[in-house]
PyMOL Python script that loads the backbone (N, CA, C, O; Angstrom):
from pymol import cmd

cmd.read_pdbstr("""\
ATOM      1  N   MET A   1       6.888  29.367   4.900  1.00  0.00           N
ATOM      2  CA  MET A   1       6.926  27.933   5.141  1.00  0.00           C
ATOM      3  C   MET A   1       5.510  27.383   5.105  1.00  0.00           C
ATOM      4  O   MET A   1       4.597  27.985   5.670  1.00  0.00           O
ATOM      5  N   LEU A   2       5.321  26.271   4.463  1.00  0.00           N
ATOM      6  CA  LEU A   2       4.002  25.676   4.342  1.00  0.00           C
ATOM      7  C   LEU A   2       3.590  25.033   5.660  1.00  0.00           C
ATOM      8  O   LEU A   2       4.420  24.475   6.379  1.00  0.00           O
ATOM      9  N   ASN A   3       2.301  25.118   5.967  1.00  0.00           N
ATOM     10  CA  ASN A   3       1.795  24.571   7.224  1.00  0.00           C
ATOM     11  C   ASN A   3       2.050  23.078   7.356  1.00  0.00           C
ATOM     12  O   ASN A   3       2.273  22.582   8.461  1.00  0.00           O
ATOM     13  N   GLU A   4       2.018  22.355   6.238  1.00  0.00           N
ATOM     14  CA  GLU A   4       2.241  20.914   6.277  1.00  0.00           C
ATOM     15  C   GLU A   4       3.632  20.562   6.802  1.00  0.00           C
ATOM     16  O   GLU A   4       3.823  19.510   7.413  1.00  0.00           O
ATOM     17  N   LEU A   5       4.604  21.448   6.562  1.00  0.00           N
ATOM     18  CA  LEU A   5       5.966  21.183   7.009  1.00  0.00           C
ATOM     19  C   LEU A   5       6.142  21.419   8.502  1.00  0.00           C
ATOM     20  O   LEU A   5       7.099  20.927   9.100  1.00  0.00           O
ATOM     21  N   LYS A   6       5.227  22.166   9.106  1.00  0.00           N
ATOM     22  CA  LYS A   6       5.323  22.450  10.536  1.00  0.00           C
ATOM     23  C   LYS A   6       4.879  21.263  11.377  1.00  0.00           C
ATOM     24  O   LYS A   6       5.282  21.138  12.534  1.00  0.00           O
ATOM     25  N   GLU A   7       4.063  20.398  10.814  1.00  0.00           N
ATOM     26  CA  GLU A   7       3.558  19.258  11.553  1.00  0.00           C
ATOM     27  C   GLU A   7       4.423  18.028  11.290  1.00  0.00           C
ATOM     28  O   GLU A   7       5.067  17.927  10.245  1.00  0.00           O
ATOM     29  N   ASP A   8       4.435  17.102  12.235  1.00  0.00           N
ATOM     30  CA  ASP A   8       5.263  15.900  12.111  1.00  0.00           C
ATOM     31  C   ASP A   8       4.647  14.836  11.213  1.00  0.00           C
ATOM     32  O   ASP A   8       5.337  13.895  10.821  1.00  0.00           O
ATOM     33  N   GLY A   9       3.373  14.960  10.881  1.00  0.00           N
ATOM     34  CA  GLY A   9       2.687  13.940  10.093  1.00  0.00           C
ATOM     35  C   GLY A   9       3.330  13.689   8.743  1.00  0.00           C
ATOM     36  O   GLY A   9       3.468  12.538   8.327  1.00  0.00           O
ATOM     37  N   LEU A  10       3.721  14.742   8.058  1.00  0.00           N
ATOM     38  CA  LEU A  10       4.338  14.599   6.750  1.00  0.00           C
ATOM     39  C   LEU A  10       5.701  13.922   6.858  1.00  0.00           C
ATOM     40  O   LEU A  10       6.038  13.061   6.046  1.00  0.00           O
ATOM     41  N   ALA A  11       6.480  14.314   7.860  1.00  0.00           N
ATOM     42  CA  ALA A  11       7.790  13.689   8.070  1.00  0.00           C
ATOM     43  C   ALA A  11       7.640  12.211   8.413  1.00  0.00           C
ATOM     44  O   ALA A  11       8.403  11.375   7.928  1.00  0.00           O
ATOM     45  N   LYS A  12       6.658  11.893   9.247  1.00  0.00           N
ATOM     46  CA  LYS A  12       6.420  10.492   9.610  1.00  0.00           C
ATOM     47  C   LYS A  12       5.986   9.677   8.401  1.00  0.00           C
ATOM     48  O   LYS A  12       6.334   8.501   8.286  1.00  0.00           O
ATOM     49  N   LYS A  13       5.234  10.289   7.508  1.00  0.00           N
ATOM     50  CA  LYS A  13       4.731   9.604   6.316  1.00  0.00           C
ATOM     51  C   LYS A  13       5.871   9.090   5.435  1.00  0.00           C
ATOM     52  O   LYS A  13       5.766   8.019   4.838  1.00  0.00           O
ATOM     53  N   VAL A  14       6.958   9.858   5.359  1.00  0.00           N
ATOM     54  CA  VAL A  14       8.070   9.470   4.483  1.00  0.00           C
ATOM     55  C   VAL A  14       9.241   8.857   5.236  1.00  0.00           C
ATOM     56  O   VAL A  14      10.223   8.445   4.619  1.00  0.00           O
ATOM     57  N   GLY A  15       9.153   8.790   6.559  1.00  0.00           N
ATOM     58  CA  GLY A  15      10.210   8.121   7.313  1.00  0.00           C
ATOM     59  C   GLY A  15      11.142   9.037   8.077  1.00  0.00           C
ATOM     60  O   GLY A  15      12.229   8.614   8.471  1.00  0.00           O
ATOM     61  N   GLY A  16      10.749  10.278   8.295  1.00  0.00           N
ATOM     62  CA  GLY A  16      11.565  11.197   9.080  1.00  0.00           C
ATOM     63  C   GLY A  16      11.885  12.474   8.331  1.00  0.00           C
ATOM     64  O   GLY A  16      11.688  12.577   7.120  1.00  0.00           O
ATOM     65  N   ARG A  17      12.385  13.441   9.080  1.00  0.00           N
ATOM     66  CA  ARG A  17      12.670  14.760   8.497  1.00  0.00           C
ATOM     67  C   ARG A  17      13.803  14.729   7.472  1.00  0.00           C
ATOM     68  O   ARG A  17      13.764  15.456   6.480  1.00  0.00           O
ATOM     69  N   PHE A  18      14.809  13.892   7.709  1.00  0.00           N
ATOM     70  CA  PHE A  18      15.906  13.802   6.741  1.00  0.00           C
ATOM     71  C   PHE A  18      15.398  13.272   5.404  1.00  0.00           C
ATOM     72  O   PHE A  18      15.722  13.823   4.352  1.00  0.00           O
ATOM     73  N   LYS A  19      14.608  12.212   5.442  1.00  0.00           N
ATOM     74  CA  LYS A  19      14.061  11.660   4.203  1.00  0.00           C
ATOM     75  C   LYS A  19      13.101  12.644   3.532  1.00  0.00           C
ATOM     76  O   LYS A  19      13.070  12.745   2.305  1.00  0.00           O
ATOM     77  N   LEU A  20      12.328  13.360   4.328  1.00  0.00           N
ATOM     78  CA  LEU A  20      11.420  14.360   3.775  1.00  0.00           C
ATOM     79  C   LEU A  20      12.212  15.432   3.041  1.00  0.00           C
ATOM     80  O   LEU A  20      11.866  15.799   1.918  1.00  0.00           O
ATOM     81  N   SER A  21      13.260  15.931   3.657  1.00  0.00           N
ATOM     82  CA  SER A  21      14.100  16.948   3.035  1.00  0.00           C
ATOM     83  C   SER A  21      14.724  16.431   1.745  1.00  0.00           C
ATOM     84  O   SER A  21      14.751  17.136   0.736  1.00  0.00           O
ATOM     85  N   THR A  22      15.219  15.209   1.777  1.00  0.00           N
ATOM     86  CA  THR A  22      15.830  14.600   0.595  1.00  0.00           C
ATOM     87  C   THR A  22      14.813  14.456  -0.526  1.00  0.00           C
ATOM     88  O   THR A  22      15.099  14.785  -1.677  1.00  0.00           O
ATOM     89  N   LEU A  23      13.628  13.964  -0.190  1.00  0.00           N
ATOM     90  CA  LEU A  23      12.578  13.774  -1.190  1.00  0.00           C
ATOM     91  C   LEU A  23      12.167  15.100  -1.816  1.00  0.00           C
ATOM     92  O   LEU A  23      12.031  15.198  -3.036  1.00  0.00           O
ATOM     93  N   ILE A  24      11.972  16.109  -0.994  1.00  0.00           N
ATOM     94  CA  ILE A  24      11.580  17.426  -1.508  1.00  0.00           C
ATOM     95  C   ILE A  24      12.654  17.983  -2.441  1.00  0.00           C
ATOM     96  O   ILE A  24      12.350  18.451  -3.538  1.00  0.00           O
ATOM     97  N   GLN A  25      13.898  17.930  -2.000  1.00  0.00           N
ATOM     98  CA  GLN A  25      14.981  18.485  -2.819  1.00  0.00           C
ATOM     99  C   GLN A  25      15.111  17.760  -4.148  1.00  0.00           C
ATOM    100  O   GLN A  25      15.235  18.399  -5.192  1.00  0.00           O
ATOM    101  N   LYS A  26      15.085  16.450  -4.121  1.00  0.00           N
ATOM    102  CA  LYS A  26      15.254  15.690  -5.357  1.00  0.00           C
ATOM    103  C   LYS A  26      14.074  15.888  -6.303  1.00  0.00           C
ATOM    104  O   LYS A  26      14.258  15.984  -7.517  1.00  0.00           O
ATOM    105  N   ARG A  27      12.878  15.948  -5.758  1.00  0.00           N
ATOM    106  CA  ARG A  27      11.709  16.141  -6.611  1.00  0.00           C
ATOM    107  C   ARG A  27      11.698  17.546  -7.215  1.00  0.00           C
ATOM    108  O   ARG A  27      11.322  17.716  -8.374  1.00  0.00           O
ATOM    109  N   LEU A  28      12.105  18.552  -6.443  1.00  0.00           N
ATOM    110  CA  LEU A  28      12.189  19.905  -6.995  1.00  0.00           C
ATOM    111  C   LEU A  28      13.183  19.970  -8.146  1.00  0.00           C
ATOM    112  O   LEU A  28      12.943  20.670  -9.130  1.00  0.00           O
ATOM    113  N   VAL A  29      14.284  19.255  -8.038  1.00  0.00           N
ATOM    114  CA  VAL A  29      15.252  19.205  -9.136  1.00  0.00           C
ATOM    115  C   VAL A  29      14.601  18.592 -10.372  1.00  0.00           C
ATOM    116  O   VAL A  29      14.758  19.105 -11.480  1.00  0.00           O
ATOM    117  N   GLN A  30      13.862  17.482 -10.178  1.00  0.00           N
ATOM    118  CA  GLN A  30      13.178  16.853 -11.309  1.00  0.00           C
ATOM    119  C   GLN A  30      12.193  17.822 -11.970  1.00  0.00           C
ATOM    120  O   GLN A  30      12.160  17.948 -13.194  1.00  0.00           O
ATOM    121  N   LEU A  31      11.399  18.498 -11.152  1.00  0.00           N
ATOM    122  CA  LEU A  31      10.415  19.440 -11.707  1.00  0.00           C
ATOM    123  C   LEU A  31      11.091  20.587 -12.436  1.00  0.00           C
ATOM    124  O   LEU A  31      10.626  21.011 -13.494  1.00  0.00           O
ATOM    125  N   ASN A  32      12.182  21.090 -11.881  1.00  0.00           N
ATOM    126  CA  ASN A  32      12.908  22.198 -12.525  1.00  0.00           C
ATOM    127  C   ASN A  32      13.557  21.772 -13.830  1.00  0.00           C
ATOM    128  O   ASN A  32      13.801  22.603 -14.704  1.00  0.00           O
ATOM    129  N   ARG A  33      13.837  20.483 -13.967  1.00  0.00           N
ATOM    130  CA  ARG A  33      14.425  19.972 -15.204  1.00  0.00           C
ATOM    131  C   ARG A  33      13.372  19.562 -16.218  1.00  0.00           C
ATOM    132  O   ARG A  33      13.709  19.039 -17.280  1.00  0.00           O
ATOM    133  N   GLY A  34      12.095  19.792 -15.906  1.00  0.00           N
ATOM    134  CA  GLY A  34      11.048  19.549 -16.885  1.00  0.00           C
ATOM    135  C   GLY A  34      10.161  18.346 -16.634  1.00  0.00           C
ATOM    136  O   GLY A  34       9.272  18.068 -17.439  1.00  0.00           O
ATOM    137  N   SER A  35      10.369  17.635 -15.563  1.00  0.00           N
ATOM    138  CA  SER A  35       9.498  16.505 -15.244  1.00  0.00           C
ATOM    139  C   SER A  35       8.081  17.020 -14.996  1.00  0.00           C
ATOM    140  O   SER A  35       7.908  18.038 -14.325  1.00  0.00           O
ATOM    141  N   PRO A  36       7.072  16.339 -15.522  1.00  0.00           N
ATOM    142  CA  PRO A  36       5.705  16.843 -15.335  1.00  0.00           C
ATOM    143  C   PRO A  36       5.225  16.630 -13.899  1.00  0.00           C
ATOM    144  O   PRO A  36       5.541  15.607 -13.293  1.00  0.00           O
ATOM    145  N   PRO A  37       4.476  17.568 -13.354  1.00  0.00           N
ATOM    146  CA  PRO A  37       3.913  17.379 -12.017  1.00  0.00           C
ATOM    147  C   PRO A  37       2.856  16.279 -12.048  1.00  0.00           C
ATOM    148  O   PRO A  37       2.182  16.079 -13.059  1.00  0.00           O
ATOM    149  N   LEU A  38       2.721  15.573 -10.936  1.00  0.00           N
ATOM    150  CA  LEU A  38       1.772  14.474 -10.839  1.00  0.00           C
ATOM    151  C   LEU A  38       0.445  14.896 -10.229  1.00  0.00           C
ATOM    152  O   LEU A  38      -0.462  14.077 -10.078  1.00  0.00           O
ATOM    153  N   VAL A  39       0.331  16.155  -9.882  1.00  0.00           N
ATOM    154  CA  VAL A  39      -0.910  16.739  -9.380  1.00  0.00           C
ATOM    155  C   VAL A  39      -1.156  18.015 -10.179  1.00  0.00           C
ATOM    156  O   VAL A  39      -0.238  18.565 -10.787  1.00  0.00           O
ATOM    157  N   GLU A  40      -2.399  18.477 -10.169  1.00  0.00           N
ATOM    158  CA  GLU A  40      -2.703  19.703 -10.902  1.00  0.00           C
ATOM    159  C   GLU A  40      -2.085  20.903 -10.194  1.00  0.00           C
ATOM    160  O   GLU A  40      -2.156  21.027  -8.971  1.00  0.00           O
ATOM    161  N   THR A  41      -1.480  21.780 -10.984  1.00  0.00           N
ATOM    162  CA  THR A  41      -0.845  22.976 -10.437  1.00  0.00           C
ATOM    163  C   THR A  41      -1.293  24.194 -11.221  1.00  0.00           C
ATOM    164  O   THR A  41      -1.732  24.097 -12.367  1.00  0.00           O
ATOM    165  N   GLN A  42      -1.172  25.322 -10.584  1.00  0.00           N
ATOM    166  CA  GLN A  42      -1.392  26.582 -11.268  1.00  0.00           C
ATOM    167  C   GLN A  42      -0.055  27.307 -11.287  1.00  0.00           C
ATOM    168  O   GLN A  42       0.523  27.598 -10.240  1.00  0.00           O
ATOM    169  N   GLY A  43       0.415  27.587 -12.462  1.00  0.00           N
ATOM    170  CA  GLY A  43       1.718  28.221 -12.574  1.00  0.00           C
ATOM    171  C   GLY A  43       2.833  27.193 -12.527  1.00  0.00           C
ATOM    172  O   GLY A  43       2.621  26.000 -12.745  1.00  0.00           O
ATOM    173  N   LYS A  44       4.015  27.686 -12.240  1.00  0.00           N
ATOM    174  CA  LYS A  44       5.197  26.831 -12.190  1.00  0.00           C
ATOM    175  C   LYS A  44       5.147  25.928 -10.959  1.00  0.00           C
ATOM    176  O   LYS A  44       4.893  26.407  -9.854  1.00  0.00           O
ATOM    177  N   PRO A  45       5.388  24.625 -11.139  1.00  0.00           N
ATOM    178  CA  PRO A  45       5.379  23.723  -9.976  1.00  0.00           C
ATOM    179  C   PRO A  45       6.500  24.074  -9.007  1.00  0.00           C
ATOM    180  O   PRO A  45       7.607  24.419  -9.420  1.00  0.00           O
ATOM    181  N   GLY A  46       6.204  23.984  -7.719  1.00  0.00           N
ATOM    182  CA  GLY A  46       7.192  24.308  -6.700  1.00  0.00           C
ATOM    183  C   GLY A  46       6.986  23.460  -5.461  1.00  0.00           C
ATOM    184  O   GLY A  46       6.527  22.321  -5.539  1.00  0.00           O
ATOM    185  N   MET A  47       7.329  24.026  -4.329  1.00  0.00           N
ATOM    186  CA  MET A  47       7.275  23.313  -3.062  1.00  0.00           C
ATOM    187  C   MET A  47       5.877  22.788  -2.760  1.00  0.00           C
ATOM    188  O   MET A  47       5.730  21.651  -2.313  1.00  0.00           O
ATOM    189  N   SER A  48       4.854  23.596  -2.997  1.00  0.00           N
ATOM    190  CA  SER A  48       3.489  23.144  -2.698  1.00  0.00           C
ATOM    191  C   SER A  48       3.092  21.968  -3.588  1.00  0.00           C
ATOM    192  O   SER A  48       2.325  21.106  -3.161  1.00  0.00           O
ATOM    193  N   THR A  49       3.597  21.923  -4.803  1.00  0.00           N
ATOM    194  CA  THR A  49       3.343  20.794  -5.697  1.00  0.00           C
ATOM    195  C   THR A  49       3.941  19.520  -5.123  1.00  0.00           C
ATOM    196  O   THR A  49       3.292  18.474  -5.100  1.00  0.00           O
ATOM    197  N   VAL A  50       5.172  19.615  -4.665  1.00  0.00           N
ATOM    198  CA  VAL A  50       5.851  18.447  -4.094  1.00  0.00           C
ATOM    199  C   VAL A  50       5.124  17.961  -2.841  1.00  0.00           C
ATOM    200  O   VAL A  50       4.943  16.757  -2.659  1.00  0.00           O
ATOM    201  N   ILE A  51       4.708  18.885  -1.981  1.00  0.00           N
ATOM    202  CA  ILE A  51       3.982  18.514  -0.763  1.00  0.00           C
ATOM    203  C   ILE A  51       2.690  17.788  -1.129  1.00  0.00           C
ATOM    204  O   ILE A  51       2.349  16.774  -0.519  1.00  0.00           O
ATOM    205  N   GLU A  52       1.975  18.307  -2.125  1.00  0.00           N
ATOM    206  CA  GLU A  52       0.726  17.670  -2.560  1.00  0.00           C
ATOM    207  C   GLU A  52       0.997  16.281  -3.137  1.00  0.00           C
ATOM    208  O   GLU A  52       0.219  15.355  -2.907  1.00  0.00           O
ATOM    209  N   GLU A  53       2.078  16.128  -3.875  1.00  0.00           N
ATOM    210  CA  GLU A  53       2.438  14.815  -4.417  1.00  0.00           C
ATOM    211  C   GLU A  53       2.730  13.821  -3.297  1.00  0.00           C
ATOM    212  O   GLU A  53       2.364  12.650  -3.395  1.00  0.00           O
ATOM    213  N   ILE A  54       3.379  14.276  -2.245  1.00  0.00           N
ATOM    214  CA  ILE A  54       3.665  13.404  -1.102  1.00  0.00           C
ATOM    215  C   ILE A  54       2.366  13.037  -0.390  1.00  0.00           C
ATOM    216  O   ILE A  54       2.135  11.870  -0.075  1.00  0.00           O
ATOM    217  N   LEU A  55       1.529  14.024  -0.139  1.00  0.00           N
ATOM    218  CA  LEU A  55       0.278  13.785   0.585  1.00  0.00           C
ATOM    219  C   LEU A  55      -0.657  12.843  -0.165  1.00  0.00           C
ATOM    220  O   LEU A  55      -1.431  12.115   0.456  1.00  0.00           O
ATOM    221  N   THR A  56      -0.594  12.851  -1.490  1.00  0.00           N
ATOM    222  CA  THR A  56      -1.458  11.985  -2.289  1.00  0.00           C
ATOM    223  C   THR A  56      -0.758  10.702  -2.723  1.00  0.00           C
ATOM    224  O   THR A  56      -1.245   9.991  -3.602  1.00  0.00           O
ATOM    225  N   ASP A  57       0.381  10.408  -2.106  1.00  0.00           N
ATOM    226  CA  ASP A  57       1.133   9.169  -2.358  1.00  0.00           C
ATOM    227  C   ASP A  57       1.560   9.014  -3.813  1.00  0.00           C
ATOM    228  O   ASP A  57       1.580   7.902  -4.339  1.00  0.00           O
ATOM    229  N   LYS A  58       1.898  10.111  -4.457  1.00  0.00           N
ATOM    230  CA  LYS A  58       2.363  10.069  -5.840  1.00  0.00           C
ATOM    231  C   LYS A  58       3.874   9.880  -5.929  1.00  0.00           C
ATOM    232  O   LYS A  58       4.379   9.386  -6.937  1.00  0.00           O
ATOM    233  N   ILE A  59       4.606  10.275  -4.871  1.00  0.00           N
ATOM    234  CA  ILE A  59       6.067  10.126  -4.867  1.00  0.00           C
ATOM    235  C   ILE A  59       6.525   9.596  -3.518  1.00  0.00           C
ATOM    236  O   ILE A  59       5.877   9.807  -2.493  1.00  0.00           O
ATOM    237  N   TYR A  60       7.656   8.905  -3.541  1.00  0.00           N
ATOM    238  CA  TYR A  60       8.284   8.431  -2.320  1.00  0.00           C
ATOM    239  C   TYR A  60       9.744   8.099  -2.620  1.00  0.00           C
ATOM    240  O   TYR A  60      10.154   8.058  -3.780  1.00  0.00           O
ATOM    241  N   LEU A  61      10.516   7.864  -1.575  1.00  0.00           N
ATOM    242  CA  LEU A  61      11.915   7.475  -1.737  1.00  0.00           C
ATOM    243  C   LEU A  61      12.027   5.962  -1.631  1.00  0.00           C
ATOM    244  O   LEU A  61      11.383   5.343  -0.785  1.00  0.00           O
ATOM    245  N   ASP A  62      12.852   5.367  -2.496  1.00  0.00           N
ATOM    246  CA  ASP A  62      13.114   3.942  -2.340  1.00  0.00           C
ATOM    247  C   ASP A  62      14.285   3.747  -1.379  1.00  0.00           C
ATOM    248  O   ASP A  62      14.788   4.716  -0.810  1.00  0.00           O
ATOM    249  N   SER A  63      14.714   2.524  -1.199  1.00  0.00           N
ATOM    250  CA  SER A  63      15.775   2.239  -0.230  1.00  0.00           C
ATOM    251  C   SER A  63      17.122   2.835  -0.622  1.00  0.00           C
ATOM    252  O   SER A  63      18.009   2.965   0.222  1.00  0.00           O
ATOM    253  N   SER A  64      17.285   3.197  -1.890  1.00  0.00           N
ATOM    254  CA  SER A  64      18.527   3.816  -2.364  1.00  0.00           C
ATOM    255  C   SER A  64      18.430   5.334  -2.428  1.00  0.00           C
ATOM    256  O   SER A  64      19.284   5.985  -3.029  1.00  0.00           O
ATOM    257  N   GLN A  65      17.379   5.910  -1.803  1.00  0.00           N
ATOM    258  CA  GLN A  65      17.150   7.351  -1.778  1.00  0.00           C
ATOM    259  C   GLN A  65      16.851   7.930  -3.149  1.00  0.00           C
ATOM    260  O   GLN A  65      17.137   9.100  -3.404  1.00  0.00           O
ATOM    261  N   ASN A  66      16.276   7.120  -4.040  1.00  0.00           N
ATOM    262  CA  ASN A  66      15.836   7.598  -5.346  1.00  0.00           C
ATOM    263  C   ASN A  66      14.356   7.946  -5.272  1.00  0.00           C
ATOM    264  O   ASN A  66      13.591   7.284  -4.571  1.00  0.00           O
ATOM    265  N   VAL A  67      13.959   8.980  -5.991  1.00  0.00           N
ATOM    266  CA  VAL A  67      12.557   9.373  -6.026  1.00  0.00           C
ATOM    267  C   VAL A  67      11.811   8.424  -6.957  1.00  0.00           C
ATOM    268  O   VAL A  67      12.191   8.247  -8.115  1.00  0.00           O
ATOM    269  N   ILE A  68      10.761   7.823  -6.446  1.00  0.00           N
ATOM    270  CA  ILE A  68       9.912   6.928  -7.218  1.00  0.00           C
ATOM    271  C   ILE A  68       8.564   7.613  -7.392  1.00  0.00           C
ATOM    272  O   ILE A  68       7.978   8.089  -6.420  1.00  0.00           O
ATOM    273  N   THR A  69       8.072   7.664  -8.620  1.00  0.00           N
ATOM    274  CA  THR A  69       6.773   8.265  -8.873  1.00  0.00           C
ATOM    275  C   THR A  69       5.754   7.172  -9.112  1.00  0.00           C
ATOM    276  O   THR A  69       6.032   6.171  -9.773  1.00  0.00           O
ATOM    277  N   SER A  70       4.587   7.376  -8.571  1.00  0.00           N
ATOM    278  CA  SER A  70       3.491   6.436  -8.736  1.00  0.00           C
ATOM    279  C   SER A  70       2.546   7.002  -9.776  1.00  0.00           C
ATOM    280  O   SER A  70       1.874   8.003  -9.528  1.00  0.00           O
ATOM    281  N   LYS A  71       2.490   6.377 -10.929  1.00  0.00           N
ATOM    282  CA  LYS A  71       1.616   6.845 -12.003  1.00  0.00           C
ATOM    283  C   LYS A  71       0.389   5.955 -12.106  1.00  0.00           C
ATOM    284  O   LYS A  71      -0.234   5.865 -13.164  1.00  0.00           O
ATOM    285  N   ASP A  72       0.050   5.310 -11.021  1.00  0.00           N
ATOM    286  CA  ASP A  72      -1.078   4.400 -10.977  1.00  0.00           C
ATOM    287  C   ASP A  72      -2.381   5.180 -11.066  1.00  0.00           C
ATOM    288  O   ASP A  72      -2.662   6.021 -10.212  1.00  0.00           O
ATOM    289  N   ASN A  73      -3.157   4.914 -12.069  1.00  0.00           N
ATOM    290  CA  ASN A  73      -4.431   5.593 -12.241  1.00  0.00           C
ATOM    291  C   ASN A  73      -5.599   4.771 -11.716  1.00  0.00           C
ATOM    292  O   ASN A  73      -6.755   5.085 -12.001  1.00  0.00           O
ATOM    293  N   ALA A  74      -5.317   3.740 -10.966  1.00  0.00           N
ATOM    294  CA  ALA A  74      -6.385   2.906 -10.429  1.00  0.00           C
ATOM    295  C   ALA A  74      -7.217   3.711  -9.436  1.00  0.00           C
ATOM    296  O   ALA A  74      -6.684   4.553  -8.715  1.00  0.00           O
ATOM    297  N   PRO A  75      -8.517   3.454  -9.399  1.00  0.00           N
ATOM    298  CA  PRO A  75      -9.356   4.177  -8.444  1.00  0.00           C
ATOM    299  C   PRO A  75      -9.017   3.773  -7.020  1.00  0.00           C
ATOM    300  O   PRO A  75      -8.519   2.674  -6.775  1.00  0.00           O
ATOM    301  N   SER A  76      -9.290   4.667  -6.089  1.00  0.00           N
ATOM    302  CA  SER A  76      -9.018   4.380  -4.692  1.00  0.00           C
ATOM    303  C   SER A  76      -9.958   3.304  -4.175  1.00  0.00           C
ATOM    304  O   SER A  76     -11.029   3.089  -4.741  1.00  0.00           O
ATOM    305  N   LEU A  77      -9.568   2.633  -3.112  1.00  0.00           N
ATOM    306  CA  LEU A  77     -10.391   1.592  -2.511  1.00  0.00           C
ATOM    307  C   LEU A  77     -11.718   2.167  -2.030  1.00  0.00           C
ATOM    308  O   LEU A  77     -12.760   1.529  -2.177  1.00  0.00           O
ATOM    309  N   ASP A  78     -11.686   3.369  -1.458  1.00  0.00           N
ATOM    310  CA  ASP A  78     -12.921   4.005  -0.995  1.00  0.00           C
ATOM    311  C   ASP A  78     -13.901   4.203  -2.144  1.00  0.00           C
ATOM    312  O   ASP A  78     -15.101   3.970  -1.996  1.00  0.00           O
ATOM    313  N   ARG A  79     -13.387   4.631  -3.278  1.00  0.00           N
ATOM    314  CA  ARG A  79     -14.254   4.855  -4.431  1.00  0.00           C
ATOM    315  C   ARG A  79     -14.832   3.540  -4.936  1.00  0.00           C
ATOM    316  O   ARG A  79     -16.001   3.486  -5.316  1.00  0.00           O
ATOM    317  N   LEU A  80     -14.033   2.483  -4.945  1.00  0.00           N
ATOM    318  CA  LEU A  80     -14.529   1.182  -5.373  1.00  0.00           C
ATOM    319  C   LEU A  80     -15.624   0.674  -4.446  1.00  0.00           C
ATOM    320  O   LEU A  80     -16.613   0.100  -4.903  1.00  0.00           O
ATOM    321  N   MET A  81     -15.452   0.882  -3.159  1.00  0.00           N
ATOM    322  CA  MET A  81     -16.443   0.427  -2.194  1.00  0.00           C
ATOM    323  C   MET A  81     -17.757   1.175  -2.360  1.00  0.00           C
ATOM    324  O   MET A  81     -18.827   0.591  -2.186  1.00  0.00           O
ATOM    325  N   GLU A  82     -17.688   2.467  -2.695  1.00  0.00           N
ATOM    326  CA  GLU A  82     -18.893   3.267  -2.884  1.00  0.00           C
ATOM    327  C   GLU A  82     -19.612   2.892  -4.176  1.00  0.00           C
ATOM    328  O   GLU A  82     -20.838   2.783  -4.198  1.00  0.00           O
ATOM    329  N   ASP A  83     -18.853   2.693  -5.249  1.00  0.00           N
ATOM    330  CA  ASP A  83     -19.439   2.435  -6.556  1.00  0.00           C
ATOM    331  C   ASP A  83     -19.838   0.974  -6.748  1.00  0.00           C
ATOM    332  O   ASP A  83     -20.711   0.669  -7.560  1.00  0.00           O
ATOM    333  N   GLY A  84     -19.209   0.085  -6.011  1.00  0.00           N
ATOM    334  CA  GLY A  84     -19.462  -1.335  -6.189  1.00  0.00           C
ATOM    335  C   GLY A  84     -18.658  -1.867  -7.369  1.00  0.00           C
ATOM    336  O   GLY A  84     -18.085  -1.088  -8.131  1.00  0.00           O
ATOM    337  N   PRO A  85     -18.614  -3.179  -7.523  1.00  0.00           N
ATOM    338  CA  PRO A  85     -17.817  -3.753  -8.624  1.00  0.00           C
ATOM    339  C   PRO A  85     -18.470  -3.508  -9.972  1.00  0.00           C
ATOM    340  O   PRO A  85     -19.695  -3.472 -10.090  1.00  0.00           O
ATOM    341  N   ASP A  86     -17.651  -3.342 -10.965  1.00  0.00           N
ATOM    342  CA  ASP A  86     -18.114  -3.169 -12.346  1.00  0.00           C
ATOM    343  C   ASP A  86     -18.023  -4.535 -13.028  1.00  0.00           C
ATOM    344  O   ASP A  86     -16.931  -4.967 -13.396  1.00  0.00           O
ATOM    345  N   LEU A  87     -19.147  -5.210 -13.198  1.00  0.00           N
ATOM    346  CA  LEU A  87     -19.163  -6.568 -13.724  1.00  0.00           C
ATOM    347  C   LEU A  87     -19.541  -6.619 -15.192  1.00  0.00           C
ATOM    348  O   LEU A  87     -19.767  -7.704 -15.728  1.00  0.00           O
ATOM    349  N   ASP A  88     -19.616  -5.473 -15.856  1.00  0.00           N
ATOM    350  CA  ASP A  88     -19.991  -5.459 -17.281  1.00  0.00           C
ATOM    351  C   ASP A  88     -18.860  -5.875 -18.164  1.00  0.00           C
ATOM    352  O   ASP A  88     -19.012  -5.915 -19.385  1.00  0.00           O
TER     353      ASP A  88
END
""", "prot")
cmd.dss("prot")
cmd.show_as("cartoon", "prot")
cmd.util.cbc("prot")
cmd.orient("prot")
């Protein structure tokens, strides 16, 4: 069992343990059917891939319990604040 699953933080992030379980199961099905992982992986994507996707806000459940993937490549707010605005 992954350490992230032992703590309540991950469950709270997605709205509870039931939603976390649902999200993990549905995303694993997508990955097993050939959906590309949204984070870098070594080898076949699995549970740790899904956990990393959740932790990096790449996937979440919508109100209908569907898995939504975030393919937003925008830089993080922290990075923008460090680099300053690009006015060129």
